[in-house]
ZABA-562337 format. One line per 3 residues: number of its first residue (from 1); their letters; for each residue x, y, z of N, C-alpha, C. Coordinates in pm, whole numbers, always signed. Layout:
BEGIN
NUM) a) X Y Z X Y Z X Y Z | ...
This chain:
BEGIN
1) mey) +24460 +2781 +18537 +24452 +2638 +18518 +24587 +2575 +18563 | +24575 +2468 +18635 +24697 +2398 +18685 +24736 +2296 +18573 | +24859 +2305 +18532 +24908 +2220 +18428 +24971 +2096 +18483
4) kdi) +24943 +1980 +18428 +25006 +1849 +18470 +25088 +1788 +18356 | +25043 +1812 +18232 +25108 +1749 +18116 +25190 +1839 +18030 | +25198 +1966 +18066 +25281 +2067 +17997 +25350 +2156 +18102
7) rye) +25451 +2227 +18057 +25505 +2335 +18137 +25496 +2467 +18063 | +25481 +2576 +18138 +25458 +2708 +18078 +25543 +2810 +18153 | +25625 +2889 +18083 +25701 +2995 +18141 +25726 +3102 +18040
10) vid) +25745 +3224 +18087 +25772 +3333 +17998 +25911 +3386 +18024 | +25996 +3391 +17921 +26132 +3432 +17932 +26163 +3536 +17823 | +26200 +3660 +17862 +26237 +3762 +17766 +26126 +3782 +17659
13) hva) +26003 +3791 +17700 +25887 +3808 +17612 +25859 +3688 +17527 | +25915 +3576 +17556 +25887 +3448 +17483 +25812 +3352 +17575 | +25697 +3308 +17534 +25624 +3204 +17609 +25683 +3070 +17565
16) rit) +25738 +2998 +17660 +25800 +2870 +17629 +25696 +2763 +17685 | +25636 +2690 +17588 +25542 +2588 +17623 +25605 +2451 +17590 | +25601 +2360 +17687 +25671 +2233 +17673 +25576 +2119 +17701
19) anr) +25553 +2032 +17601 +25478 +1906 +17622 +25564 +1823 +17716 | +25503 +1774 +17826 +25580 +1713 +17934 +25527 +1575 +17969 | +25528 +1486 +17870 +25496 +1348 +17888 +25607 +1260 +17826
22) pqy) +25730 +1282 +17870 +25841 +1205 +17801 +25831 +1059 +17817 | +25768 +1013 +17926 +25751 +867 +17944 +25672 +803 +17844 | +25589 +881 +17771 +25507 +835 +17658 +25547 +894 +17524
25) rna) +25672 +947 +17519 +25719 +1012 +17402 +25629 +1131 +17364 | +25579 +1193 +17467 +25486 +1310 +17447 +25365 +1277 +17357 | +25314 +1153 +17373 +25189 +1122 +17306 +25081 +1218 +17350
28) qst) +24992 +1256 +17259 +24899 +1367 +17282 +24768 +1316 +17342 | +24761 +1310 +17472 +24635 +1278 +17542 +24538 +1390 +17530 | +24410 +1361 +17557 +24311 +1467 +17562 +24338 +1574 +17661
31) pml) +24375 +1534 +17783 +24410 +1641 +17883 +24527 +1727 +17837 | +24626 +1668 +17773 +24741 +1745 +17730 +24699 +1849 +17624 | +24611 +1802 +17533 +24568 +1894 +17425 +24488 +2007 +17481
34) iel) +24411 +1974 +17587 +24331 +2082 +17651 +24422 +2183 +17723 | +24527 +2130 +17784 +24624 +2219 +17848 +24699 +2299 +17748 | +24738 +2244 +17638 +24810 +2319 +17529 +24719 +2428 +17480
37) dha) +24592 +2401 +17457 +24499 +2499 +17407 +24489 +2614 +17505 | +24483 +2585 +17633 +24473 +2691 +17734 +24604 +2771 +17738 | +24722 +2706 +17729 +24847 +2777 +17735 +24862 +2865 +17609
40) fet) +24825 +2819 +17490 +24833 +2903 +17370 +24742 +3026 +17384 | +24618 +3001 +17438 +24528 +3115 +17456 +24587 +3215 +17554 | +24644 +3165 +17663 +24702 +3252 +17767 +24812 +3335 +17703
43) agf) +24905 +3270 +17631 +25017 +3341 +17567 +24967 +3443 +17465 | +24862 +3401 +17395 +24807 +3490 +17288 +24754 +3620 +17342 | +24699 +3620 +17461 +24635 +3742 +17519 +24724 +3809 +17619
46) dpe) +24842 +3756 +17650 +24937 +3821 +17743 +25016 +3927 +17672 | +25004 +4054 +17705 +25078 +4159 +17639 +25223 +4153 +17660 | +25271 +4076 +17762 +25416 +4059 +17785 +25476 +3958 +17691
49) vrv) +25391 +3876 +17627 +25439 +3768 +17539 +25433 +3817 +17393 | +25545 +3808 +17324 +25550 +3849 +17184 +25581 +3735 +17089 | +25632 +3627 +17138 +25663 +3510 +17057 +25629 +3386 +17144
52) ial) +25586 +3280 +17074 +25555 +3153 +17145 +25641 +3044 +17082 | +25705 +2970 +17176 +25795 +2859 +17130 +25744 +2727 +17195 | +25728 +2627 +17110 +25670 +2497 +17155 +25783 +2393 +17154
55) fge) +25797 +2319 +17263 +25902 +2223 +17283 +25838 +2085 +17325 | +25915 +1978 +17311 +25872 +1851 +17366 +25980 +1804 +17459 | +25946 +1771 +17575 +26043 +1724 +17678 +26100 +1586 +17638
58) geh) +26229 +1562 +17661 +26281 +1431 +17644 +26338 +1409 +17502 | +26341 +1283 +17464 +26410 +1242 +17341 +26326 +1274 +17211 | +26194 +1285 +17233 +26107 +1299 +17109 +26011 +1417 +17129
61) fsa) +25984 +1485 +17018 +25889 +1592 +17017 +25747 +1535 +17041 | +25709 +1441 +16966 +25578 +1370 +16988 +25561 +1249 +16898 | +25527 +1138 +16965 +25503 +1013 +16893 +25363 +1003 +16842
64) ghd) +25283 +1116 +16847 +25151 +1116 +16794 +25043 +1115 +16893 | +24922 +1068 +16851 +24804 +1068 +16939 +24822 +964 +17045 | +24763 +983 +17162 +24758 +890 +17272 +24660 +787 +17242
67) lgt) +24702 +660 +17220 +24608 +553 +17182 +24564 +470 +17294 | +24594 +506 +17422 +24546 +429 +17529 +24630 +424 +17651 | +24701 +527 +17686 +24774 +525 +17812 +24674 +521 +17932
70) pee) +24718 +478 +18048 +24624 +477 +18163 +24556 +610 +18183 | +24632 +720 +18176 +24574 +849 +18195 +24468 +887 +18094 | +24492 +849 +17975 +24391 +881 +17867 +24263 +798 +17889
73) kay) +24278 +668 +17920 +24166 +584 +17944 +24080 +633 +18064 | +24152 +671 +18173 +24082 +721 +18293 +24009 +847 +18262 | +24065 +937 +18184 +23994 +1060 +18150 +23872 +1040 +18071
76) res) +23884 +953 +17970 +23768 +925 +17885 +23651 +857 +17963 | +23689 +776 +18059 +23586 +702 +18134 +23520 +792 +18236 | +23591 +892 +18289 +23535 +966 +18400 +23485 +1107 +18360
79) eyl) +23550 +1168 +18258 +23520 +1312 +18231 +23483 +1343 +18085 | +23525 +1265 +17995 +23512 +1305 +17853 +23438 +1195 +17778 | +23305 +1198 +17781 +23226 +1097 +17712 +23211 +1131 +17570
82) iqe) +23245 +1034 +17484 +23233 +1057 +17342 +23111 +981 +17290 | +23020 +1054 +17224 +22902 +993 +17165 +22939 +878 +17071 | +22863 +771 +17079 +22886 +655 +16995 +22855 +691 +16849
85) gvr) +22920 +615 +16761 +22888 +631 +16617 +22968 +739 +16552 | +22930 +764 +16420 +22995 +861 +16335 +22989 +1005 +16396 | +22870 +1038 +16451 +22855 +1171 +16506 +22955 +1203 +16618
88) gry) +22972 +1103 +16702 +23067 +1118 +16814 +23209 +1129 +16766 | +23248 +1042 +16674 +23381 +1051 +16619 +23407 +1178 +16551 | +23308 +1224 +16468 +23322 +1354 +16401 +23343 +1466 +16500
91) nht) +23256 +1473 +16600 +23268 +1584 +16696 +23399 +1581 +16771 | +23439 +1460 +16816 +23561 +1449 +16892 +23687 +1486 +16808 | +23700 +1427 +16695 +23818 +1452 +16612 +23817 +1592 +16554
94) req) +23702 +1646 +16529 +23698 +1785 +16481 +23747 +1882 +16582 | +23698 +1869 +16706 +23735 +1966 +16809 +23878 +1951 +16854 | +23919 +1821 +16880 +24048 +1795 +16942 +24160 +1818 +16839
97) fvd) +24141 +1781 +16713 +24254 +1776 +16618 +24247 +1880 +16498 | +24124 +1936 +16478 +24105 +2037 +16371 +24086 +2174 +16427 | +23983 +2186 +16502 +23947 +2321 +16556 +24061 +2377 +16643
100) ktm) +24112 +2296 +16739 +24222 +2340 +16819 +24342 +2375 +16738 | +24379 +2290 +16642 +24495 +2320 +16560 +24479 +2446 +16478 | +24361 +2472 +16426 +24336 +2591 +16347 +24349 +2717 +16436
103) rwr) +24306 +2704 +16560 +24320 +2815 +16653 +24467 +2845 +16677 | +24546 +2740 +16693 +24691 +2761 +16707 +24761 +2817 +16587 | +24715 +2771 +16470 +24777 +2827 +16347 +24746 +2976 +16340
106) nlq) +24628 +3019 +16386 +24587 +3161 +16370 +24616 +3248 +16490 | +24701 +3199 +16583 +24740 +3283 +16698 +24798 +3410 +16646 | +24774 +3525 +16716 +24813 +3652 +16669 +24966 +3679 +16676
109) kpt) +25041 +3588 +16734 +25183 +3610 +16759 +25265 +3504 +16686 | +25392 +3530 +16650 +25480 +3434 +16586 +25494 +3306 +16672 | +25487 +3189 +16610 +25504 +3069 +16680 +25619 +2982 +16622
112) iaa) +25691 +2911 +16704 +25798 +2828 +16657 +25789 +2689 +16724 | +25812 +2585 +16646 +25814 +2449 +16703 +25960 +2406 +16700 | +26004 +2343 +16814 +26137 +2289 +16828 +26125 +2136 +16824
115) vqg) +26167 +2074 +16713 +26137 +1930 +16695 +26263 +1843 +16702 | +26253 +1744 +16788 +26367 +1639 +16796 +26305 +1503 +16796 | +26383 +1409 +16747 +26333 +1272 +16753 +26207 +1254 +16672
118) yci) +26119 +1165 +16725 +25991 +1135 +16653 +25898 +1255 +16645 | +25845 +1279 +16523 +25741 +1378 +16504 +25632 +1306 +16417 | +25555 +1226 +16480 +25473 +1125 +16412 +25322 +1171 +16415
121) fgg) +25253 +1173 +16302 +25108 +1194 +16295 +25066 +1320 +16368 | +25009 +1302 +16494 +24973 +1417 +16571 +25084 +1516 +16598 | +25209 +1464 +16604 +25323 +1551 +16623 +25342 +1645 +16501
124) wii) +25324 +1583 +16380 +25329 +1661 +16255 +25216 +1767 +16254 | +25099 +1729 +16302 +24984 +1823 +16302 +25021 +1946 +16383 | +25069 +1932 +16506 +25103 +2043 +16592 +25218 +2122 +16537
127) asa) +25321 +2056 +16491 +25436 +2124 +16437 +25399 +2215 +16318 | +25315 +2157 +16231 +25280 +2227 +16107 +25192 +2347 +16139 | +25124 +2354 +16251 +25043 +2466 +16287 +25124 +2586 +16331
130) mdl) +25255 +2561 +16364 +25338 +2670 +16407 +25394 +2744 +16285 | +25429 +2868 +16300 +25477 +2956 +16186 +25612 +2901 +16135 | +25698 +2857 +16225 +25832 +2816 +16187 +25859 +2683 +16264
133) ifa) +25944 +2603 +16196 +25988 +2475 +16257 +26143 +2468 +16253 | +26205 +2455 +16372 +26343 +2430 +16381 +26356 +2280 +16421 | +26437 +2211 +16343 +26449 +2067 +16366 +26587 +2033 +16411
136) adn) +26593 +1942 +16504 +26728 +1884 +16542 +26766 +1789 +16432 | +26891 +1759 +16422 +26947 +1676 +16310 +26894 +1527 +16330 | +26832 +1496 +16439 +26783 +1362 +16453 +26631 +1355 +16439
139) amf) +26570 +1461 +16397 +26422 +1464 +16380 +26378 +1370 +16266 | +26266 +1305 +16294 +26207 +1210 +16196 +26057 +1241 +16184 | +26010 +1282 +16072 +25872 +1319 +16045 +25797 +1212 +15972
142) lga) +25678 +1174 +16025 +25599 +1077 +15960 +25456 +1129 +15950 | +25410 +1142 +15826 +25277 +1197 +15798 +25185 +1089 +15748 | +25055 +1125 +15741 +24949 +1036 +15692 +24828 +1118 +15655
145) nfq) +24725 +1054 +15615 +24600 +1124 +15584 +24526 +1144 +15715 | +24586 +1234 +15802 +24532 +1251 +15932 +24430 +1363 +15944 | +24383 +1396 +16065 +24269 +1484 +16084 +24291 +1625 +16026
148) yfs) +24405 +1685 +16059 +24438 +1823 +16013 +24540 +1800 +15902 | +24493 +1774 +15779 +24578 +1735 +15672 +24637 +1845 +15591 | +24745 +1903 +15654 +24809 +2019 +15596 +24926 +1978 +15504
151) ipw) +24957 +1857 +15493 +25078 +1808 +15427 +25089 +1864 +15280 | +24981 +1867 +15202 +25003 +1925 +15068 +25030 +2071 +15063 | +25014 +2136 +15174 +25046 +2280 +15192 +25186 +2296 +15255
154) dih) +25232 +2188 +15323 +25362 +2191 +15389 +25473 +2161 +15288 | +25448 +2070 +15196 +25547 +2037 +15097 +25478 +2023 +14962 | +25550 +2021 +14854 +25490 +2017 +14722 +25402 +1888 +14710
157) ark) +25287 +1906 +14634 +25188 +1802 +14628 +25252 +1671 +14573 | +25346 +1677 +14479 +25402 +1559 +14419 +25493 +1485 +14522 | +25567 +1564 +14598 +25652 +1507 +14703 +25563 +1449 +14813
160) ake) +25451 +1519 +14841 +25363 +1471 +14942 +25312 +1332 +14905 | +25268 +1317 +14783 +25221 +1187 +14732 +25330 +1080 +14737 | +25448 +1116 +14695 +25559 +1021 +14693 +25585 +965 +14833
163) ilf) +25596 +1051 +14931 +25629 +1015 +15066 +25508 +937 +15134 | +25385 +988 +15113 +25273 +928 +15173 +25244 +792 +15110 | +25260 +779 +14980 +25236 +648 +14918 +25336 +541 +14968
166) egr) +25460 +585 +14996 +25560 +489 +15049 +25531 +464 +15201 | +25470 +555 +15271 +25450 +543 +15412 +25581 +538 +15490 | +25664 +636 +15459 +25799 +640 +15519 +25829 +768 +15597
169) fmd) +25931 +758 +15674 +25974 +880 +15747 +26048 +976 +15656 | +26041 +1104 +15688 +26116 +1210 +15630 +26214 +1262 +15732 | +26343 +1252 +15703 +26438 +1297 +15802 +26456 +1449 +15799
172) aee) +26537 +1501 +15890 +26547 +1647 +15901 +26604 +1708 +15778 | +26703 +1648 +15719 +26765 +1711 +15597 +26669 +1710 +15481 | +26589 +1605 +15464 +26495 +1608 +15355 +26382 +1709 +15386
175) ale) +26346 +1718 +15511 +26241 +1817 +15547 +26288 +1957 +15521 | +26414 +1984 +15540 +26475 +2112 +15507 +26477 +2138 +15356 | +26519 +2038 +15285 +26526 +2048 +15137 +26385 +2074 +15079
178) lgf) +26282 +2013 +15135 +26145 +2029 +15086 +26078 +2155 +15141 | +26145 +2225 +15232 +26085 +2354 +15283 +25989 +2337 +15394 | +25980 +2213 +15453 +25890 +2192 +15569 +25951 +2252 +15695
181) vnr) +26079 +2244 +15710 +26144 +2307 +15831 +26232 +2424 +15787 | +26246 +2514 +15880 +26329 +2640 +15848 +26475 +2618 +15863 | +26508 +2542 +15974 +26654 +2522 +16003 +26673 +2379 +16067
184) vvp) +26791 +2328 +16041 +26831 +2202 +16108 +26955 +2231 +16182 | +26951 +2197 +16315 +27065 +2222 +16407 +27100 +2100 +16485 | +27222 +2089 +16539 +27259 +1971 +16623 +27158 +1961 +16738
187) rdr) +27131 +1835 +16775 +27031 +1815 +16881 +27067 +1892 +17009 | +27193 +1894 +17049 +27225 +1954 +17177 +27223 +2109 +17171 | +27192 +2167 +17051 +27183 +2310 +17042 +27036 +2357 +17005
190) lde) +26949 +2262 +16995 +26812 +2297 +16949 +26747 +2402 +17036 | +26744 +2376 +17169 +26679 +2470 +17260 +26739 +2609 +17253 | +26871 +2611 +17250 +26941 +2741 +17248 +26916 +2813 +17119
193) evm) +26920 +2749 +17008 +26896 +2809 +16878 +26750 +2867 +16870 | +26653 +2790 +16915 +26513 +2834 +16909 +26495 +2956 +17001 | +26544 +2950 +17119 +26519 +3062 +17217 +26599 +3184 +17172
196) tya) +26721 +3174 +17118 +26795 +3285 +17068 +26719 +3352 +16953 | +26666 +3274 +16864 +26585 +3331 +16750 +26460 +3396 +16806 | +26392 +3327 +16899 +26262 +3380 +16947 +26284 +3514 +17019
199) vev) +26389 +3523 +17101 +26414 +3648 +17174 +26447 +3758 +17079 | +26519 +3727 +16971 +26553 +3830 +16874 +26428 +3881 +16801 | +26339 +3788 +16762 +26212 +3823 +16700 +26125 +3905 +16793
202) akn) +26129 +3876 +16921 +26044 +3942 +17021 +26087 +4092 +17036 | +26194 +4129 +16982 +26236 +4270 +16985 +26160 +4360 +16882 | +26092 +4291 +16792 +26022 +4362 +16687 +25886 +4413 +16739
205) dpf) +25819 +4498 +16660 +25689 +4551 +16702 +25579 +4444 +16691 | +25512 +4413 +16802 +25411 +4304 +16803 +25296 +4327 +16697 | +25253 +4447 +16685 +25139 +4472 +16587 +25185 +4450 +16443
208) qmr) +25306 +4491 +16410 +25356 +4473 +16276 +25368 +4321 +16244 | +25418 +4251 +16346 +25428 +4104 +16320 +25294 +4035 +16306 | +25203 +4090 +16383 +25062 +4029 +16372 +25005 +4059 +16235
211) mtk) +25024 +4183 +16178 +24974 +4210 +16050 +25044 +4127 +15942 | +25174 +4104 +15962 +25251 +4023 +15861 +25197 +3879 +15862 | +25175 +3826 +15981 +25121 +3689 +15991 +24982 +3678 +15930
214) lav) +24893 +3777 +15955 +24762 +3778 +15893 +24773 +3779 +15743 | +24868 +3857 +15689 +24881 +3866 +15540 +24928 +3736 +15481 | +25020 +3667 +15548 +25072 +3542 +15493 +24963 +3433 +15503
217) ngm) +24905 +3419 +15622 +24799 +3318 +15639 +24679 +3346 +15550 | +24653 +3481 +15532 +24542 +3514 +15443 +24564 +3472 +15303 | +24691 +3469 +15256 +24721 +3424 +15119 +24680 +3270 +15106
220) qda) +24716 +3194 +15212 +24678 +3052 +15202 +24523 +3037 +15215 | +24460 +3116 +15296 +24318 +3104 +15311 +24246 +3138 +15182 | +24298 +3237 +15111 +24243 +3275 +14982 +24255 +3166 +14883
223) qgf) +24356 +3082 +14897 +24373 +2968 +14806 +24299 +2847 +14849 | +24226 +2855 +14964 +24138 +2750 +15003 +24187 +2665 +15116 | +24289 +2711 +15196 +24346 +2631 +15297 +24240 +2579 +15398
226) hqh) +24160 +2671 +15454 +24066 +2635 +15554 +23958 +2530 +15498 | +23913 +2558 +15383 +23810 +2464 +15326 +23873 +2329 +15296 | +23997 +2330 +15255 +24064 +2201 +15230 +24077 +2118 +15360
229) ita) +24116 +2187 +15469 +24134 +2114 +15595 +23999 +2054 +15639 | +23892 +2134 +15623 +23760 +2078 +15656 +23719 +1957 +15576 | +23740 +1963 +15445 +23711 +1854 +15359 +23798 +1735 +15392
232) ahs) +23923 +1754 +15413 +24021 +1648 +15441 +23985 +1575 +15570 | +23928 +1646 +15665 +23885 +1582 +15791 +23783 +1475 +15761 | +23686 +1506 +15671 +23590 +1403 +15632 +23654 +1284 +15562
235) sfl) +23758 +1311 +15482 +23832 +1200 +15420 +23901 +1114 +15519 | +23955 +1181 +15625 +24019 +1104 +15732 +23920 +1011 +15796 | +23801 +1054 +15828 +23703 +968 +15891 +23667 +848 +15800
238) lss) +23655 +870 +15675 +23627 +762 +15578 +23741 +669 +15577 | +23862 +723 +15574 +23981 +639 +15566 +23994 +555 +15694 | +23974 +611 +15811 +23985 +534 +15932 +23876 +431 +15943
241) qge) +23758 +462 +15890 +23648 +363 +15890 +23688 +240 +15800 | +23760 +271 +15697 +23810 +166 +15609 +23901 +67 +15672 | +23964 +106 +15782 +24053 +13 +15851 +23978 -102 +15913
244) kdp) +23851 -90 +15926 +23770 -195 +15983 +23726 -304 +15880 | +23751 -278 +15752 +23713 -369 +15645 +23791 -498 +15657 | +23729 -611 +15623 +23796 -737 +15637 +23921 -752 +15543
247) dye) +23924 -676 +15435 +24039 -691 +15345 +24136 -575 +15367 | +24128 -504 +15478 +24230 -403 +15509 +24367 -467 +15507 | +24462 -405 +15442 +24593 -466 +15414 +24668 -510 +15540
250) fgt) +24644 -438 +15653 +24724 -467 +15769 +24642 -530 +15877 | +24516 -564 +15850 +24434 -620 +15956 +24378 -513 +16047 | +24297 -551 +16137 +24236 -457 +16230 +24350 -402 +16326
253) peg) +24363 -271 +16337 +24472 -216 +16421 +24449 -260 +16563 | +24562 -297 +16627 +24560 -337 +16771 +24674 -269 +16846 | +24658 -259 +16975 +24766 -207 +17055 +24787 -59 +17045
256) rrr) +24899 -13 +17089 +24928 +125 +17099 +25017 +185 +16990 | +25034 +105 +16884 +25111 +151 +16768 +25036 +128 +16641 | +25012 +226 +16565 +24937 +214 +16438 +25015 +127 +16339
259) pmv) +24946 +47 +16261 +25018 -41 +16161 +25110 +35 +16071 | +25064 +149 +16020 +25156 +226 +15928 +25278 +281 +15999 | +25262 +315 +16129 +25382 +361 +16203 +25475 +240 +16218
262) kra) +25425 +127 +16253 +25506 +9 +16266 +25585 -21 +16139 | +25512 -17 +16029 +25576 -41 +15895 +25682 +62 +15860 | +25652 +189 +15892 +25752 +293 +15863 +25875 +274 +15947
265) lek) +25862 +233 +16075 +25974 +210 +16160 +26058 +93 +16111 | +25989 -14 +16064 +26063 -132 +16010 +26141 -92 +15887 | +26082 -9 +15800 +26148 +37 +15677 +26273 +122 +15713
268) yqa) +26250 +209 +15814 +26362 +292 +15854 +26477 +212 +15911 | +26451 +112 +15993 +26556 +28 +16054 +26621 -51 +15940 | +26553 -96 +15839 +26611 -170 +15728 +26702 -81 +15649
271) mka) +26661 +46 +15628 +26741 +142 +15555 +26875 +170 +15632 | +26863 +188 +15760 +26982 +208 +15843 +27079 +96 +15837 | +27025 -31 +15841 +27112 -147 +15831 +27176 -158 +15699
274) rka) +27102 -124 +15590 +27159 -125 +15455 +27270 -27 +15444 | +27250 +91 +15486 +27357 +200 +15484 +27476 +154 +15562 | +27455 +97 +15685 +27570 +54 +15767 +27650 -50 +15689
277) gen) +27575 -144 +15618 +27649 -244 +15543 +27727 -193 +15433 | +27673 -83 +15367 +27748 -19 +15256 +27875 +52 +15305 | +27873 +95 +15431 +27983 +172 +15484 +28091 +79 +15545
280) d) +28061 -51 +15560 +28160 -140 +15618 +28274 -170 +15523
């Protein structure tokens, strides 16, 4: 498969996969998700690959789902027809954002996400599917009741409610404190730290690492992880349908930025201004 929206290379038994749409803050178009799925499958079956590391090119890991770039619109019009109505939305969102993500979570090899800048909605989904997350000190995570709703498994349920009710960003230090990320490193050292760790892990026995991963994931599955994700996807569809109601708090969503993302950014900017004033 020829990649256009990602890069793929193998270095010292580490498959380095990079989302490569920096001009769109690595917004996740349908073609990019298809390429990522193919790359993860390739790395999963390549005996030379022992660890998989996921990066985002540019200033941001991912600003979330692609809501209408020219490339996404052209793809949907020419190649990827979505059935109208609830059935079409269910099929599309299930395959693109749940089934793919579950496959990535269950890859037989250790996976690491390197997150810098924005990690919004779809960015959170992909990062949370990796076994480990290394965050740059400028990483900003924004969650919601999205398609692959892993958040109550990523952080404690009460903290998940607190953050989601506020609709705010979680910075790198808070993400570390809550156990969502494994390490926080300076932005200019993120790539080096991730690759150094990945190469060291790749020195271990692949089969033993696979059995370890199966055991840990199996613990979550025994507690109902997979069933919860399936049920939460239906809740997402109902929630998104509610945005069309006439009394929806933010009105009908328009443009390429979700209302809750816009509000979270405004709150973040206000917080920064307030802190700057306190330090003057």
